[in-house]
C-alpha positions as CSV (number, residue, x, y, z in Angstrom):
1,M,-21.5,-21.6,8.7
2,S,-19.1,-18.8,9.5
3,E,-15.7,-18.3,7.7
4,Y,-15.1,-15.4,11.2
5,T,-14.0,-16.2,13.8
6,D,-14.9,-14.9,17.3
7,V,-13.4,-13.7,20.1
8,Y,-14.0,-12.3,24.0
9,E,-12.5,-9.4,26.1
10,A,-13.4,-10.4,29.6
11,Q,-15.8,-6.9,29.8
12,F,-18.3,-9.0,27.3
13,V,-18.4,-12.9,28.9
14,K,-18.9,-10.8,32.5
15,N,-22.0,-8.9,30.7
16,L,-23.3,-12.2,28.6
17,R,-23.2,-13.8,32.6
18,L,-25.6,-10.6,33.9
19,Y,-27.7,-10.2,30.8
20,S,-28.0,-14.6,31.5
21,A,-31.7,-13.9,30.6
22,L,-31.5,-12.9,26.9
23,R,-28.6,-15.1,26.8
24,K,-30.4,-17.3,23.5
25,Q,-31.4,-13.6,21.8
26,I,-27.7,-12.1,22.6
27,K,-26.1,-16.1,20.9
28,R,-28.6,-16.0,18.4
29,R,-27.1,-12.1,16.8
30,I,-23.6,-13.7,17.7
31,E,-24.0,-16.8,14.8
32,R,-26.0,-14.1,12.2
33,T,-22.8,-11.1,13.4
34,L,-20.7,-14.2,12.7
35,A,-22.1,-15.1,9.5
36,D,-21.7,-11.1,8.1
37,P,-20.1,-9.0,10.4
38,Y,-21.1,-6.1,8.0
39,E,-25.4,-6.6,7.7
40,N,-27.1,-4.5,9.7
41,A,-24.5,-2.8,12.3
42,E,-23.7,0.1,12.8
43,F,-20.2,1.6,12.7
44,L,-19.4,3.9,15.3
45,G,-17.4,6.8,15.5
46,D,-17.0,9.6,18.5
47,I,-20.1,9.8,21.1
48,S,-21.2,13.3,22.1
49,G,-17.5,13.0,22.7
50,K,-17.4,11.0,26.2
51,L,-15.9,8.0,24.1
52,N,-14.4,8.1,21.1
53,L,-15.3,4.6,19.4
54,R,-14.2,4.3,16.1
55,G,-13.5,1.3,14.5
56,C,-16.3,-0.4,16.4
57,R,-18.9,-1.7,15.3
58,S,-22.9,-2.2,17.5
59,V,-25.5,-4.9,17.1
60,R,-29.1,-4.7,18.2
61,V,-29.9,-7.4,20.6
62,D,-33.5,-6.6,21.2
63,R,-35.0,-2.7,21.2
64,N,-32.3,-1.3,24.0
65,F,-29.9,-3.8,24.2
66,R,-26.4,-3.7,22.1
67,I,-23.7,-5.9,21.0
68,I,-19.9,-3.5,20.7
69,Y,-17.7,-5.3,18.7
70,V,-14.4,-4.6,16.1
71,I,-14.2,-7.3,12.9
72,C,-10.3,-7.3,12.8
73,E,-10.2,-6.9,9.1
74,E,-11.2,-2.9,9.3
75,C,-9.5,-2.3,12.1
76,R,-6.3,-2.5,11.3
77,H,-7.0,0.0,9.1
78,I,-8.2,2.9,11.3
79,K,-5.5,4.9,12.9
80,D,-6.6,5.9,16.1
81,C,-8.8,3.0,17.1
82,Q,-8.9,2.8,20.9
83,F,-9.6,-1.2,20.5
84,C,-7.7,-2.5,18.2
85,F,-7.2,-5.7,19.8
86,C,-5.9,-7.6,16.7
87,N,-2.8,-7.8,17.2
88,G,-1.8,-11.1,16.7
89,L,-5.3,-12.2,15.1
90,D,-6.1,-13.4,11.7
91,D,-8.7,-10.8,9.7
92,K,-11.4,-12.6,10.0
93,T,-11.5,-12.6,13.6
94,V,-14.4,-11.0,15.5
95,V,-13.4,-9.4,18.8
96,F,-17.4,-8.8,21.0
97,L,-16.2,-6.4,23.2
98,T,-19.0,-5.8,25.6
99,V,-22.9,-5.6,25.1
100,G,-25.5,-4.4,27.9
101,P,-28.7,-1.9,27.4
102,H,-27.6,0.8,25.4
103,D,-25.9,3.6,27.5
104,R,-24.5,1.1,29.2
105,A,-22.9,-0.4,25.7
106,Y,-22.2,2.7,24.3
107,A,-19.8,3.6,27.9
108,L,-18.5,-0.1,27.3
109,K,-19.2,-1.5,30.6
């Protein structure tokens, strides 16, 4: 059982519907992420100067699909995190921002 709770941004829910063929794989990855959000996760920063993803993490669903999320206990300590949705949320919360193919996910679309 996970000690982390999950929150889903509107973009994540929209993309989950869009990529319904991968829904089972995505849900399995979410369960593993909630069990330990730091395991096999890439800590993100600036990507090519285009988008500041500092404070976010990324995990693979498959070779080209990614889930982008923030962990509230970590996000609170990053000054310039643009995606801090953690106000009013418990430290043991994972906020899932988006899911999709690598390029779209990192563009948060």
